[in-house]
C-alpha positions in Angstrom: -4.1 34.5 -0.5 -1.1 34.5 1.8 1.0 31.4 1.7 0.7 28.6 4.2 4.4 28.2 5.0 4.6 31.0 7.5 7.0 30.6 10.5 5.7 30.3 14.0 4.5 33.5 15.5 7.4 35.7 16.7 8.0 36.6 20.4 6.3 39.5 22.1 8.2 42.4 20.7 5.4 43.6 18.5 4.6 47.3 18.3 0.9 47.2 19.2 0.3 50.9 18.4 -2.0 53.1 20.5 -4.6 53.3 17.7 -4.9 49.5 17.1 -7.1 48.5 20.0 -9.8 51.1 19.1 -9.7 50.2 15.4 -9.8 46.5 16.3 -12.8 47.1 18.5 -14.6 48.9 15.7 -13.7 46.1 13.3 -15.2 43.6 15.8 -18.3 45.7 16.0 -18.5 45.7 12.2 -18.2 41.9 12.2 -21.1 41.6 14.6 -23.2 43.9 12.3 -22.2 41.7 9.4 -23.2 38.5 11.2 -26.7 39.9 12.0 -27.1 41.3 8.6 -26.6 37.8 7.2 -29.1 36.6 9.8 -31.8 39.0 8.7 -31.0 38.6 5.0 -29.9 35.1 4.1 -29.4 32.5 6.8 -31.8 30.6 9.1 -31.7 30.1 12.8 -33.5 31.1 16.0 -32.2 33.9 18.2 -30.4 31.6 20.6 -28.3 30.2 17.7 -27.3 33.7 16.6 -26.4 34.7 20.2 -24.2 31.6 20.3 -22.6 32.6 17.0 -22.1 36.1 18.2 -20.4 34.8 21.3 -18.2 32.5 19.2 -17.1 35.5 17.1 -16.3 37.6 20.2 -14.3 34.9 21.7 -12.4 34.4 18.5 -11.8 38.1 18.2 -10.4 38.2 21.7 -8.0 35.4 20.9 -6.9 37.2 17.8 -6.4 40.5 19.7 -4.2 38.6 22.3 -2.1 37.1 19.5 -1.9 40.5 17.8 -0.7 42.2 20.9 2.1 39.6 21.3 3.1 39.0 17.7 1.9 41.8 15.3 5.0 43.8 14.2 3.3 46.9 12.8 1.8 50.0 14.4 -1.2 50.1 12.1 -4.1 47.6 12.0 -4.5 47.8 8.3 -7.4 47.0 6.0 -5.9 43.5 5.4 -6.6 42.4 9.0 -10.0 44.0 9.0 -10.9 42.0 5.8 -9.7 38.8 7.4 -11.7 39.5 10.5 -14.8 40.0 8.3 -14.0 36.6 6.8 -14.0 35.2 10.4 -17.4 36.8 10.9 -18.8 35.2 7.8 -17.4 31.8 8.9 -19.0 32.2 12.3 -22.3 33.1 10.7 -22.3 29.9 8.8 -22.3 28.0 12.1 -25.8 29.2 12.9 -27.8 26.9 10.5 -25.8 23.9 11.7 -27.0 24.6 15.3 -30.5 23.8 14.2 -29.6 21.0 11.8 -30.0 23.0 8.6 -27.1 22.7 6.2 -25.9 23.7 2.7 -27.9 25.5 0.1 -27.3 28.4 -2.3 -27.0 31.0 0.5 -24.3 29.1 2.3 -22.4 28.7 -1.0 -22.8 32.4 -1.7 -21.4 33.6 1.6 -18.6 31.1 1.5 -17.8 32.2 -2.1 -17.5 35.8 -0.9 -15.3 34.7 1.9 -13.1 32.8 -0.5 -12.9 35.9 -2.9 -11.9 38.1 0.0 -9.0 35.6 0.7 -7.2 37.2 -2.1 -8.1 40.8 -1.1 -6.5 40.6 2.4 -3.2 39.4 1.1 -3.2 42.1 -1.7 -4.0 44.8 0.9 -1.2 43.6 3.2 1.4 43.8 0.4 0.1 47.1 -0.9 0.2 48.8 2.5 3.5 47.2 3.6 1.8 45.3 6.5 2.9 41.8 5.5 3.7 39.7 8.7 3.9 36.2 10.0 0.9 37.1 12.2 -1.1 38.1 9.1 -0.2 34.9 7.3 -1.1 32.7 10.3 -4.4 34.7 10.8 -5.2 34.0 7.1 -4.3 30.3 7.3 -6.4 29.7 10.4 -9.4 31.5 8.9 -9.2 29.3 5.7 -9.0 26.2 7.9 -12.0 27.2 10.0 -14.0 28.0 6.8 -13.1 24.6 5.4 -14.1 22.8 8.6 -17.5 24.6 8.8 -18.3 23.9 5.1 -17.3 20.3 5.5 -19.8 20.0 8.5 -22.5 21.5 6.2 -21.8 18.9 3.6 -21.9 16.1 6.2 -25.2 17.3 7.8 -26.8 17.7 4.4 -25.7 14.1 3.6 -24.4 15.2 0.2 -21.5 12.8 0.5 -20.3 10.5 3.3 -18.1 11.3 6.4 -15.0 11.3 4.2 -15.8 14.9 3.5 -14.6 15.7 7.0 -11.0 15.0 5.8 -11.3 18.4 4.0 -12.0 20.1 7.2 -9.8 18.2 9.6 -6.6 17.4 7.7 -5.1 20.8 8.6 -5.9 20.3 12.3 -4.5 16.8 12.3 -1.2 18.2 10.9 -1.1 20.8 13.7 -1.7 18.2 16.3 1.0 16.0 14.8 3.4 18.9 15.2 2.9 18.8 19.0 4.4 15.3 19.0 6.9 15.6 16.1 8.4 19.1 16.3 10.1 18.9 12.9 6.6 19.3 11.4 6.4 22.8 12.7 9.5 24.0 10.7 8.9 26.8 8.1 8.0 25.6 4.6 9.2 27.3 1.4 6.7 29.3 -0.7 4.5 27.0 -2.8 2.0 27.8 -5.6 0.9 24.2 -5.3 -0.1 24.7 -1.7 -2.1 27.9 -2.6 -3.8 26.2 -5.5 -4.8 23.2 -3.5 -6.2 25.4 -0.7 -8.4 27.2 -3.3 -9.4 23.9 -4.8 -10.3 22.5 -1.4 -12.6 25.4 -0.4 -14.0 25.8 -3.9 -15.0 22.1 -3.9 -16.7 22.5 -0.5 -18.6 25.5 -1.8 -19.9 23.6 -4.8 -20.9 20.8 -2.6 -23.3 23.1 -0.8 -25.4 23.3 -4.0 -28.4 20.9 -4.1 -28.6 20.5 -7.8 -25.3 18.8 -8.6 -26.0 15.9 -10.9 -25.4 12.2 -10.4 -22.0 11.3 -9.0 -20.6 14.9 -9.3 -20.6 15.4 -5.5 -18.6 12.3 -4.9 -16.1 13.1 -7.6 -15.7 16.6 -6.3 -15.2 15.5 -2.7 -12.7 12.7 -3.5 -10.8 14.8 -6.0 -10.3 17.5 -3.3 -9.4 15.0 -0.6 -6.8 13.4 -2.9 -5.3 16.8 -3.9 -5.2 17.9 -0.2 -3.6 14.6 0.9 -1.0 14.9 -1.9 -0.2 18.5 -0.8 0.3 17.6 2.8 2.3 14.4 2.0 4.6 16.5 -0.2 5.2 19.0 2.6 5.7 16.3 5.2 8.2 14.6 2.9 10.1 17.9 2.4 10.1 18.6 6.2 11.4 15.1 6.9 14.3 15.5 4.4 15.1 19.0 5.7 15.6 17.9 9.3 18.5 15.5 8.3 
């Protein structure tokens, strides 16, 4: 997992190599194939829902390509970015059941679990291939945030726990919006194992909350434990940024 303290995306001096657009297009095609493989194999939803999900993935991929052209500093696409794009595809696929009011379940947990496992693979590939970048870190962070939001919506629709579970999906976005008003919140943060561990805890808790057989008060304990851990992590970072600006 790449860390979440990456600096803002650099200006447009990136070397968007000649081979990257074609390889990126092939990766997008692979993502579409993955989405429809999940449709046929595991997830529910009518054709119109899957068309909407495919459109969502294509629009997201277009946004990623635009950012990559402006900010990616390497001449090779790399397996790391392909893996992250596949994680985006899996996240988009998980939206389809929500469009027809179906949520949670073992298949959602399984797909999300694979996406979480791949979160460690893309960072390892980036380091191994010498393709570490602020762009890659941001791409990874936003994919984690999107997965957390989709999973929290699944938990909400399934009524496993109350609306408080949305805090696990929206806290990151609230922090980003706050940065638009208080610029000091957008300053780079130092590396933090605490931040990485809480991110894993957040998504792992959301994955477990998809399972229908959790006993008794276990869902509430999982949800509140993850919310408190995430709140503590953000509060720690905000306090550090507040002190650093002085």
